[in-house]
N, C-alpha and C positions, 0 to 999 in steps of 0.2 A: 562518581565512581566510573571507572572504565568498564565498558561491557563488550563481551565477546560471544559470538555464536559457538554453541556446542550442541551437536545434533542429539547426543545422548547424555543427559545429565544424571549421574548415579545418585545413590542414597546419601544422605548426610553422613559424615564420618568416613566416607570412602574417597578414593582419588580417581582422577581422570586425566588422561593425556589428550591435549588438543591436537587436531590435525596439523600438517605441515605448514600451510599458509597462515593459519590463524596463530599457530606458535611463533612463526617468524614475525607477524605483526606485534604480538604480545611482548616477545622477548627483544626484538631488535628495533622495531619502528617505535613502539610506545615506551619501551625501556622499563617494564615492570620488574621489580626486584624481588627476590625471595622474601616471603613474609608479607608482601603487599597484597592487599585485597582487591578483587575485581567482582564483577557480576557476570554470571554466564546465563544465556537464554537459549532455548532449543528451537525457536521458530514456530513452536506449536502451542505456546502458552505457558511453558514451565520455565521458572528462573530460580536461580540460587546464588547466594554470595560464597565466594570461595577465595582461598589464598594460594599464591604461588609457592610450591614446595621446592622446585628445582627445574633446571632444564636438563633433559635427559636425551642424549643422541639427537639433539636439535628440536626436541618436542617439549612444550611446556606441560609440566606435571603440576596439578592443582588439587587441593584438598577441599571438599565440599563442607562448608560450615553450617549453613541454614538455608531453608527455602525462603523465597521472596515472593510476595504477592505484587504482581505486576498491575499497572493500570489497564482497564479495559474500556472499550468504546461504549457509549450510552445505547447505541442501537446498531445492529448490523448494517453496514453500508457497502454497496457495490457501485464502483464508479466505471461508467463506459464512456470514456472521452474520445472524440474524434482525433485523428492524428493531427499534430501541429508540428512546427519546425523542431528539430531534434533537441535544441537547448530548452526550448519552452516545454516540450513533452517531458523531459527529464525533471524540470522543475514541478510540473503538474504531478508526476508520480512521487516525487520526494515529499511534497506537501500532503498529498493524499494519504501517505503512510503515516506521516506525523498526525493527521487528523483522525486516524484509526480505521481506515477503510479495510474491509475484510478481502476485497478482490478488485482487480483493475483489468478491464477488458477494452484495449484500444480499438477503435472503430475506423474502418476504411470507408468513409462517407463519400458521397458523390463529389463534393467540392473540396475534398482534401488535396493539398499540394504535396505535402510530405509523404513519402512511400517507403516501404521496407519494413522488415521484421527485425526489431532490435530488442526483442524479448529478453535475450540473455543479458544484455547490458542493464535493461530495466530491472531484472531480478537482482543484480548486484547492488543497484541503487536502493531498492526496498530493503534489502538486507542491512546495508549500512545505515539507512535512515531509521530502521527499527532499533538498531543498536543505539543510535544517538538520542532517540526520543523516549526510550525507556520501556518500549513494548517488548513482550516476551514471544509474541507471535509475528510472523512475517506475511504480509498479504500475498495472495496468489496472483501471478501476473500472466495473462494469456498472450498468445500471438494475436496480431490484428485480425478482426473478423468484419465482414459486411454487417450492415444493420440488420438485415433479415436473419442472418446466422446468429447474431447476438441475441435477438428477441427469441429465437428458438432455444437459446441456451438458458436464458433466465427462467427459472422454474416458477410455479404457481405461488410458492410461498413468499414471493417478493412483490411488494407494491412498486410499480415502475413509473417513473415520471421523465418527460423529456423537456429540457430547458429551451424555452422560445422567448426571445426578446419581445416585450410589449404585451404579453398575455397575463391574465389573472391566473390565479391558482395558488395553492398553499401546500407547504410540505408538513402541515400540522399532523399530528398523530405520531405513534411510535411504531415499533416493529421494523422488520427488514425493509430496506429501501434501496432500490437501484436507480441510479441517476444517469440519463443520457445527455451528453453535452456535445454540441455540434462543433464543426470546424470554422476557421476565420470567415469563410464565405457564407456560413449559415446552412441550415438544412434546406434541402429542395422540398417543393410542395408534394412531390411523390414520397419522399422519406417521411414527412409529417403525417401524410395520409396513411402510410403503411403502419407507422407507430400507433396512430389513433385507432386504426382497424383492429389492432391487436390488444386493445385495452389500456394503452399507455396514456397517462394524463399529462397535458401540457402544463408548464409552470414557468412563471416569470421570475426574474431575479432583481427587479427594481425598475426605476425610470429610464436608466441609460442602457445603451447597448455596450456590453462588455466584450473585451478580447476573450478569445476561446479559452486561454490559459487561466485568465482571471475568473472567467465564469465557472470553471470546474472548481476552483478553490472556494468561491463565494457560495456555490451550491451546497458543497459539503458543510461549510460553516453554518449555513441556514438550516440544514438538515440536523445539526447538532444542538440547535437552540431549544 
């Protein structure tokens, strides 16, 4: 079933008009016909099944049929990946959304080559990915931060681990988990020392050294096991 973002989903039995861009996508790009059913989600965890009533002055008007229980992540996950090449970064953000992360904070690490704040584009990617994968919530995406600023941001309610090739360590346990994933060139000794001094635990991802974008996805997958 096609899914569309609707920031304010009303009660069952009432109608809602989607905004202009979403209406254009539903009516013109996707070609939903009157009477056809879709799913709406508000980006905050609420979803509903609805049917298209009509196109009114260019806006799609839908009738809310019933509430929907969307899938939820097994544990709260916060991904803090060092910036990588733009295409690879977009893949990381898309896959992280599909795997259920609650928040994504890109890191401007010492050995990062890619630069720049593309957070607006990243937010569009997570919205589209949430629609595709069936989530009713959309992950929060931050502007890039330094490692020190990111460690200041993560609250005490999160267990924090830093991915380092070749080290032992386990993601066993439940509860909120924040994962730091380094750049292609790896963390510097100073960055690792800073993280450890702040109570962050190093964790390995297997016997081989993974690409940075692969490591982010593998770390999330292991955290969900």
